[in-house]
N, C-alpha and C positions, 0 to 999 in steps of 0.2 A: 458415575457424572462426578462423585465426589471423591472417587479414587483420582480422578485427573486433575480436578480444582486444589485439591489440600496439599499434594506437595509442592507446587509453584507458590500457592499462599503462605505454606510453613517458612518456604525458603526465603521468600521477600519479608515476611515478619521477621526473621533471625536475621537479617541483612540490616533492617531499618532499625531494629535492636541495637545491633553493634554500632550502627553510625549514630544513633541517638547516645549510647553511652560513651561513646569517645567524645562527642561535641561537650557533654554535661563534666565527664571527667578531665581532660583535658584543658578546659578553658578557653577553648578557641573562641575568638570573636565571634558574634552571629554575623557580622560584616562580612567577613571571611568564609566561614561555613556553617549555615545555621541547621539544627539538627530537623529531621522530621516533624516535630512538633510545632518548631517555628514556621515552618514551609506548611504545613496543615493549617495553622492559624492566619496567614496570610492569604492563604487561599481560601478560607471561610468569609474573612474581612471584605475579602474584594471580589467575592463570590458573582456578584452582577456583572461588574465590568469585564471580568476574565471570560465570564460565560457567554458576552457579547462577543469578545473576540474570537472564543474557541468556535461559536457559530459561524461567524465569516472565514472563518481557514477550512470549517467542515463546507462550505457553499462553493468553495474554490474544489477542494479536493476530491467530493464525491462526484461532482459531474465530470472532472477532469479525469478520475480513475475509469467512470462508466463509459467515456468516449475513447480511452485507450483500449479498454477490453473491446469495446465494438471495431474500433479500427486494427485491433491485434488478430481479433477472428476472422476479418474479410481479407487482411492480408496474407495469413496463414493458408487461407482456403486457396486463394490465388496462387501462392508460391507451390502448395501441394500440386496442384493440377498443372501448373507450368515449371518443372524442375529448372530448367535453365535460367527462369527468371531469378529463382533462390539462389542458386551461384553467382547471380552478378548481384544481386540486391543486399543477399545477407552481409559481407563485407562491410559496407556501408552503414549497417544499424550497428553493426561491431563497433565499428569507428566513433558513432553517435554516442556511443557509451563512454566513451575518453573524456569527453569533454566536461571539465568539472564544473558542478554545480553554481559555484561561487563567480563562474566566469559566465556561465550562462545564462544564470538572473538577469545580469544588467542589460545584455544583448536583448534579452526579450523585451525588456521595457524600451531599449532604447528603440528597437524595429516596430513595436506596438503599441506604445503609450502605456499610459498607467492604469489602464481598465481593468476589465476581467479577462481579455482573450490572451495576454502574455502569460499570465497566471496558469490558466487551464492549459494552455500550449506545453509550459514547463513541465506540469505533471505527466502530460501525456507523454512528452519526450521521454522521460523518467522511467515512468510504468510500462510504456508499450513493448520494450524489447522482451523483458522476462515471459511475459504470457505468449508472446510470438516464439521465441523458443522454445517453451515449453510446450504447444500446441505441434509443432512441426516435430519436437521429438515423440511426442505422443502419437503423432500418426503412425510413425515407422516402428510403433510395439504392435501394430494390427497385426495377429497372427495368418503368417501365410496360406494356412490351410483353409483359414474361413473367408478370405478373400477369392481363392481356388476354388471353394464350393460355390460362392455366389456368382462366379463367372458360369462354371458348369450349368448352371441355373438360368443361365442368360442375364446377368445384373450387368448393368454398364457400370463406366467410372462413378456416375453421380448416384446409383444404388448402392453401389460398394461403399463409397464415400459415407452415407446416410448410415447404412446399417452395420458396417464394420469398423470403418476409419474412426469416426467422429465419436462412438460409443467407447471405443477403445482409447482415446486421448481424453477421457474425462478424469482421472486422475491426475493427469500430467496437467492438464487446465487448470484445476482447482490447486495445484501446488503452485503452478506460476501466479496464479491470482494473490495467492496470501504471500507470496514474495512481493508481489507488486504493491499490495495494500500497504506493506511496511513502509514503502520508499513516497507513498502517495503525501502523507501528510508534513514529511521531512521536505518533500518539492515544494507545497505549499507555504511551507515556512519562509524557505530560501527565497521565491518570487515576492513574499510580503517583504524581507530584507531590501530587496531592491528598489521596492516601491509600492507603498499600500497605504490605506488611510485606517485600516481596521485588519485584525486578527491576530495568532500569537504570534507571528513574526513582529509585529511592531509592538506588541504588548511586552517582549524581550529585548527588543531595542531600547524602548522607554526606562523598563528596569533597570538595564545596565547602566542606562547613561545617569541613575538615580544613584547607582552604586545599590540597590536591595538585592543581593544576594537571595532573598527568602522568595522573593517575587520571580524571578528568572526560574528557580527550579520549580515553584508551582507552575510556572509555564508549562516546563519541561514534562512534569507530571500529567499537566492536563493532555499535552500532546502526547505522551505515552497511552492516556487512557482513550483517547481519541482512536489511536492505532488498534488498541486491543478492541474498541467496539468494532471497527470494520472488519477485523478478522473472524470476531464473533458471527457477525452477522454474514459474512462469508460461510463460514462453518454450517451456519442455519440453511443457507440455500443449499449447500452441498447435502446436508443431510436430505430435505426435502425433495430434492432432485434425485437422489437414491432410493427415496420411497415411492416416487412417481408409478416409475414402470412396476413395481410390485404391487401397486394398488388396483392399476390397469389390468393387470394378469389376474388378479384375485377377483376383477368386479365380474 
């Protein structure tokens, strides 16, 4: 565990030290580029306010991401059993990923109002495709010999999917989840830019309008920590799901 954590922590410490050293030695104004110490100080002073905004962002990102994963799984299963539908629908999903967030967020607000729905829909649209594509790719990685063996034993398409295809896609599934999780917080912040009362996006807008670079960077740090938290939760779920079959086998 330490061998995984220490190298990135050491790199971050080195980058922050270089950043802090540059700010102190160059004499650049904190209004332009505050050092890490100034950012952490601002984060500590405003911890309650920014904590409330971070919670508001999470309350959109997490349900949106969960719904996105659910829709991606159901869609991938349907497309796996109906390959013609996959050839027809997949280009549409690819085209949906070419629309920039900066244009999509205002449209969601315009069409669905300023409530929770447009923000969750934006998270779903942004995070849906990587999970779907990863699952479809994972399904194709099922060993042909395993499928042939199950067919020879009288297994139908549903049994082959549950016993061979779905387990074979596990690694690709979690890879897609990790990619999508990195987009969930960003998509939520963009939705908040377009229209919200609370959230990291609103905090960044207010800090920018007040020319507080330290508060903007503090919000960036918080959003990065939220994303890392989501990734950590996914790694924990992946580890638990890997141990489950082993535990049942030894029970």
